[in-house]
Each structure stands twice: as C-alpha cells, then as structure tokens.
C-alpha positions in Angstrom: -22.3 -37.4 9.5 -23.8 -34.0 8.0 -21.7 -31.8 5.4 -23.2 -28.3 7.0 -21.2 -26.1 5.3 -18.4 -25.8 2.9 -16.8 -22.3 1.9 -13.6 -22.0 0.0 -11.1 -18.9 -0.3 -8.7 -18.0 -3.2 -5.5 -15.7 -3.5 -6.4 -12.3 -4.7 -4.1 -12.6 -7.6 -5.4 -14.6 -10.6 -2.8 -15.6 -14.2 -4.0 -17.1 -17.1 -2.0 -19.9 -18.3 -0.6 -18.0 -21.4 0.8 -14.9 -19.2 2.7 -17.5 -17.1 4.6 -18.7 -20.3 5.7 -15.3 -21.4 6.9 -14.5 -17.7 8.7 -17.7 -17.6 12.5 -18.0 -16.2 13.4 -19.2 -19.8 11.4 -19.7 -23.8 10.0 -22.9 -23.4 10.4 -25.3 -26.8 6.7 -25.4 -28.9 6.7 -29.3 -27.5 6.7 -28.0 -23.9 4.3 -25.4 -24.7 2.2 -28.0 -26.1 2.4 -30.1 -22.9 1.4 -27.4 -20.7 -1.4 -26.3 -23.0 -2.6 -30.1 -22.4 -2.6 -30.0 -18.8 -6.1 -28.4 -19.2 -5.1 -25.4 -17.1 -6.5 -22.0 -18.1 -5.9 -19.5 -15.3 -4.7 -20.0 -11.7 -5.0 -18.1 -8.1 -1.6 -18.0 -7.0 -0.2 -16.5 -3.5 3.1 -16.7 -4.6 4.2 -16.4 -8.2 8.7 -17.0 -8.5 8.4 -13.9 -10.8 7.3 -11.3 -8.4 7.5 -12.2 -4.9 10.8 -14.0 -3.8 10.2 -13.0 0.0 6.8 -15.3 0.5 6.2 -15.4 4.5 3.4 -17.0 6.5 1.0 -14.4 6.8 -1.1 -14.4 3.7 -0.8 -18.4 3.9 -2.6 -17.8 7.6 -4.3 -15.1 6.8 -6.4 -17.1 3.5 -6.7 -19.8 6.0 -8.5 -17.8 8.9 -10.5 -16.7 6.2 -12.1 -19.6 4.8 -12.9 -21.5 8.3 -14.3 -18.0 9.5 -16.1 -18.1 6.5 -17.6 -21.7 6.9 -18.2 -20.9 10.5 -20.4 -17.9 9.9 -22.5 -19.5 6.9 -22.9 -22.6 9.1 -24.1 -20.1 11.4 -22.8 -22.6 14.1 -21.2 -20.3 17.7 -17.5 -20.6 17.4 -17.7 -22.1 21.5 -19.6 -25.2 20.3 -16.9 -26.2 17.7 -15.3 -29.1 20.0 -12.0 -30.5 17.2 -10.3 -28.3 14.8 -8.3 -30.4 11.7 -6.4 -29.2 9.4 -4.9 -30.6 6.1 -2.0 -29.5 4.3 0.7 -29.8 2.4 3.2 -26.9 2.1 3.7 -24.0 5.1 6.3 -21.6 5.4 6.4 -22.9 8.9 8.1 -26.8 9.1 6.7 -26.5 12.9 4.5 -25.1 14.5 1.7 -26.7 11.9 -1.1 -25.0 10.6 -3.2 -25.6 13.3 -1.6 -23.8 15.8 -1.1 -21.0 13.8 -4.6 -20.3 12.9 -6.4 -21.2 16.4 -5.9 -17.5 17.7 -6.5 -15.8 14.3 -9.7 -18.0 13.9 -11.0 -16.8 17.1 -10.4 -20.5 19.0 -10.7 -20.5 23.1 -6.2 -22.0 23.1 -7.7 -25.3 25.3 -10.0 -26.3 22.0 -8.6 -29.9 20.6 -7.0 -29.7 17.7 -5.1 -31.9 15.1 -2.9 -31.5 12.2 -2.4 -33.8 9.5 0.6 -32.9 6.9 1.3 -34.8 3.5 -1.7 -36.2 2.4 -2.1 -34.3 -1.0 -5.2 -35.4 -3.2 -6.6 -37.7 -0.3 -6.9 -34.8 2.7 -10.3 -34.0 2.7 -11.9 -37.8 2.5 -9.2 -38.3 6.0 -10.5 -35.3 7.2 -13.8 -36.6 7.3 -12.4 -39.8 8.5 -10.7 -38.0 11.7 -13.7 -35.9 12.0 -16.3 -38.8 11.8 -13.9 -41.0 14.3 -14.8 -37.3 16.7 -18.4 -37.4 16.9 -18.7 -40.9 17.5 -17.3 -40.2 20.6 -18.3 -36.4 21.0 -22.0 -36.8 19.3 -22.6 -33.1 20.3 -19.7 -31.6 19.0 -19.2 -29.5 15.3 -16.3 -30.4 13.7 -14.4 -27.2 11.5 -11.8 -28.8 8.6 -9.4 -26.6 6.8 -8.1 -27.8 3.6 -4.9 -25.6 2.7 -3.9 -26.4 -1.4 -1.6 -23.7 -1.0 1.4 -25.4 -3.1 3.1 -22.1 -4.8 5.6 -22.3 -1.7 6.8 -25.3 -3.3 6.0 -25.2 -7.4 6.4 -21.7 -8.2 9.8 -21.2 -6.4 11.9 -24.7 -7.6 11.8 -23.1 -10.9 13.6 -19.9 -10.2 17.1 -19.8 -12.0 16.1 -22.4 -15.0 17.9 -21.7 -18.1 16.3 -24.1 -20.6 14.0 -26.8 -20.6 14.1 -29.5 -22.9 10.7 -31.4 -24.9 10.7 -35.0 -23.9 11.8 -36.5 -27.5 15.0 -34.4 -26.9 15.2 -36.0 -23.1 14.7 -39.5 -24.2 18.0 -38.9 -26.2 20.3 -38.1 -23.7 22.7 -41.2 -23.2 24.5 -39.2 -19.7 22.3 -40.6 -17.1 22.8 -38.2 -14.8 22.1 -35.4 -17.3 19.1 -36.8 -18.2 17.8 -36.7 -14.6 18.3 -33.5 -14.5 16.7 -32.6 -17.9 13.8 -34.5 -17.3 13.6 -32.9 -13.3 13.9 -29.5 -15.1 10.7 -30.6 -17.1 8.6 -32.6 -14.2 9.2 -28.7 -12.4 7.7 -26.9 -15.5 4.6 -28.7 -16.0 4.1 -28.4 -12.0 4.7 -24.9 -12.1 1.7 -24.4 -15.0 -0.1 -27.2 -13.1 -0.6 -26.3 -9.2 -3.0 -23.4 -8.2 -3.5 -21.9 -4.5 -6.6 -22.2 -2.7 -8.2 -22.9 0.9 -11.5 -25.1 1.7 -13.0 -24.9 5.1 -15.9 -27.5 6.2 -18.2 -27.5 9.2 -19.6 -31.5 9.9 -21.9 -32.7 12.3 -23.2 -35.6 13.7 -26.7 -35.8 12.0 -28.6 -37.9 9.6 -30.1 -35.4 7.0 -29.0 -32.9 4.6 -25.6 -34.0 2.6 -24.5 -37.1 4.7 -21.0 -39.2 3.9 -21.8 -42.9 4.4 -18.7 -44.7 4.0 -14.9 -43.7 3.1 -12.2 -46.0 2.1 -8.8 -45.4 1.2 -6.0 -48.0 -0.1 -2.4 -46.9 -0.2 0.8 -48.5 -1.7 -0.5 -52.3 -2.7 3.0 -52.1 -4.7 5.8 -51.3 -2.5 7.5 -49.2 -4.2 4.5 -47.2 -6.2 5.0 -44.1 -4.0 7.9 -43.6 -6.1 5.5 -42.7 -8.7 5.0 -39.0 -6.9 6.6 -37.6 -4.6 7.9 -34.2 -2.9 11.1 -33.9 -0.6 13.5 -31.8 1.0 17.1 -32.9 1.2 20.5 -31.2 3.0 23.0 -29.0 0.7 26.4 -29.0 1.6 25.9 -25.4 3.6 25.0 -24.8 6.4 20.9 -24.3 7.3 20.3 -24.7 3.1 17.9 -27.6 1.8 16.8 -28.4 -1.4 13.6 -29.5 -2.6 12.7 -31.9 -5.0 9.2 -33.2 -6.7 8.8 -35.8 -8.6 6.0 -36.6 -11.1 5.7 -40.0 -13.0 4.7 -41.3 -16.5 2.7 -44.0 -14.8 0.5 -41.8 -12.0 -2.6 -42.1 -14.7 -2.0 -45.7 -15.2 -2.2 -45.7 -11.0 -4.5 -43.5 -10.7 -6.8 -46.0 -12.6 -5.7 -48.7 -10.1 -6.1 -47.1 -7.0 -9.6 -45.8 -7.3 -10.8 -49.3 -9.1 -9.6 -51.1 -6.0 -10.9 -48.2 -3.8 -14.6 -48.2 -5.4 -14.5 -51.8 -5.0 -14.1 -51.9 -1.3 -16.4 -48.7 -0.9 -19.3 -50.1 -3.0 -18.8 -54.2 -2.8 -21.1 -56.1 -4.8 -23.2 -52.9 -6.0 -20.2 -51.2 -7.5 -21.2 -51.3 -11.2 -25.4 -50.5 -9.7 -24.0 -47.5 -7.6 -21.6 -46.2 -10.4 -24.2 -46.2 -12.9 -26.8 -44.5 -10.4 -24.8 -41.7 -9.1 -25.9 -38.0 -9.8 -22.0 -37.0 -9.8 -18.8 -37.5 -9.6 -16.3 -35.6 -7.2 -12.8 -36.5 -8.9 -9.5 -34.7 -7.8 -7.7 -32.7 -10.5 -5.3 -34.4 -11.3 -5.0 -33.3 -15.3 -6.9 -33.1 -17.9 -5.3 -36.2 -19.4 -6.5 -38.0 -15.6 -9.4 -36.9 -15.7 -10.9 -38.1 -18.7 -8.6 -41.1 -18.4 -10.6 -42.1 -15.2 -13.8 -41.2 -16.3 -13.2 -43.8 -19.7 -12.9 -46.1 -17.0 -15.5 -45.8 -15.0 -17.7 -44.9 -17.6 -19.0 -41.3 -16.5 -20.8 -38.9 -18.5 -19.2 -35.5 -18.8 -22.1 -33.7 -17.3 -21.7 -35.6 -14.4 -18.0 -35.1 -13.8 -18.1 -31.4 -15.8 -17.6 -29.4 -12.0 -13.8 -31.6 -11.5 -12.9 -30.3 -15.5 -13.9 -26.5 -14.8 -12.3 -26.4 -11.1 -9.1 -28.2 -13.1 -9.8 -25.1 -16.1 -10.5 -21.6 -13.7 -7.9 -22.9 -10.5 -5.6 -26.0 -11.5 -4.6 -28.3 -9.5 -5.4 -28.0 -5.9 -4.2 -30.7 -4.2 -5.9 -32.0 -0.8 -8.2 -28.7 -1.5 -9.5 -29.5 -4.9 -11.8 -32.4 -3.7 -13.9 -29.7 -1.3 -13.8 -27.4 -4.6 -15.8 -29.4 -6.3 -17.9 -30.3 -3.4 -19.0 -27.3 -3.2 -19.4 -26.1 -6.8 -21.8 -29.4 -6.7 -23.8 -28.8 -4.5 -24.2 -24.9 -5.0 -25.1 -25.3 -8.5 -27.3 -28.4 -8.6 -30.5 -29.5 -7.1 -30.1 -32.5 -5.3 -33.1 -34.6 -3.9 -33.1 -37.7 -1.8 -31.6 -40.6 -1.8 -28.6 -39.1 -4.6 -25.8 -40.1 -4.5 -21.9 -38.3 -4.9 -19.0 -40.3 -5.4 -15.6 -38.7 -4.5 -12.1 -40.3 -5.8 -8.9 -38.9 -4.7 -5.6 -40.4 -6.3 -2.0 -39.5 -5.9 1.0 -39.0 -4.1 1.8 -41.4 -1.4 0.6 -43.6 -3.8 -3.1 -43.6 -2.6 -6.4 -43.4 -3.6 -9.5 -43.0 -1.3 -13.3 -43.3 -2.1 -16.4 -41.7 -0.1 -19.7 -42.0 -0.7 -22.1 -39.3 -0.1 -25.8 -39.1 -0.1 -28.1 -36.6 0.1 -31.3 -37.4 2.4 -34.3 -35.1 3.0 -35.8 -32.3 0.9 -33.1 -29.7 -0.2 
C-alpha cells in the first residue's frame, strides 16, 4: 500500500505561548509558567481560543477538514470518483452524532453513496489505525483509492475547560494538600492548564493506493492495555451535571505517561520488527514520533538511541504547532517526505502512543526513485 499524497491544513489564527500566558484566565505562578515552557511548544494554531470565541460551532471545523481533503485529492491528481472509501478519524467534534465523515461527504464533493467510516477517540494512534483500515479495504478492492481525513482539532475540549479558573497552584504546593478532594481539584486544574498550553489544532488528509512503489506501508502493529487499568493514565470523558441538558468534560494526564510511552512503544517495536528490531532501528533513516511533549520525545529518543537529526521533524512540529493528537504523525511524515531526499530502501519508523492506553508502530519504506 502506497501513501500517494499527504496534505496538511492549519487554522488561520496563530498564538505564541507567551501571548497565551498573558491572556490566561488567571495569573500563573512562576513554577507553573516553567512547567508550561518545558512542554516545548512555542506557538500553536487554534480554531477556538477560550478568551476570544465562546460560541464554537462545527462550521470552521468542517471547513478545515474539507480543505485538507480537497488539497490531498487535488495534489494526488486522482479523480474524486475513483476514491472508493473515505475514512474520518477524530477526537473532538461539536456534533456527538453525526460523525465527521457524514459532515464532510457533501462538502468534499463525494457521491452520497460512497462507502465511509468514522473512528473516534483513538487520539495519537489514529493515523496507523486509519492506514490499517485503508489496507483492509484495498485488499478487497485493489483498484480503489482511499481518502483518509485525520482531525487534530482539540481546542473544543482543552481551551474551554479552563474557562473561569481563578487560580492554579504549583505541583509542590498541591502535593502538600491533605484534603483529598481539594488536592484532586487542584491537580485537575493544573492538568487542564498544561493541556491548554500543549494541544494545537490541525488537520491532515492522505490518499493511499494499492501500489508497491513510492512510500509504502510495510507493516502496522498496535498494543493496548497490557495493564488492566493503564487506560486511566490518560483519558477524556463526559459526565452528567445535576441540571437538564448539562454535561461536563474532564481529562487526565498522569505522570506515568512518559514511562508507559516507553514501555508500550518498546512492545510495539518488538512486535513490528521481531528479531531484527535492533538492526532496523539503527538503520532507519527517519523516525516519526508522536508529539506528546518535549520530555516524552527526549525520553523515547534516549531509550531507542535515536539521533536528534532522525527525530528532528517531531520536535519541529511540537515546537511550532503543539501536540496535534491524531494529526501529529501525518504532519510529521509530511514534513519528512517534503524536506528529505528519500532513496530506494530508505526506512521510516512511525510511533504513536497515548490515551487508551495504546501504542502503534509502523514501518514505511521508500521503493524506487524519488
């Protein structure tokens, strides 16, 4: 299966991290500011900033996704009628139902009878899972093209959950609180603050075809919840409030995530490469690693002995766009293939990890002349 074309789209509004610190709903203590800067994000593009847009709708979200899809199809030079399957992968959507694919079919220009599927809640492993679904379709319909849309628009969640916060405490202070309910609330506010400054918005689209030349997907593996309660290390959930038609949103990022990221990606790489794991990881020309945070990127690079130049694009995407959730991997991959000369046999290893708790690994190989 060949990745024929990747296209990426960003919202028009760009915000520097320092600018957002000044516009945050409350004044941040110096220790919290340091935590924010240590995330490794200098700026982000946001579709919905809590301080500026309090009435988010689906229109801009759908338009952004539609633009990415149209761009990928145009640059792939594939007639829309030859695309036999449409896969939409996302986490946040103003509509709980219908899903993103239903919202996009007419906007992109598809026939309303096209086969399509939604995959929601996969987060950082969304791109490998979408490629797996595409491969399954192409195995049964080898002459088709498949269009994948991966939304990394998360501001509907992470920008809104800090609205009304009046204070955020430093971690050292939180650890000293004896009242468990108060401690839990202060930790939740701290996590919400980190998410506010970590996640950016962006959409990627990809056209894949059943060919064995160019950038080909050789193998994809996934590992989920090897520990029964590992999913509690990172999650987002809705909960009911004591009023009609009112719901709340809560998310959690545990301090164990860097450790779990290393553990799960190691298992995924072992399953992907088997006895050749050491030789292939050394030989890989590039690594596309999900942009969890700068600390997580550095931890994974150290564990797998990845030279900075081989993982540079992951750092650049994190620094300039933030954590793009499921869209981070296609953004990184697009940057790799647009800025590097790939030759016959060059290998790219792709790693996604996070909420689930899951990790996915994929090996891509360039076949033929550039």
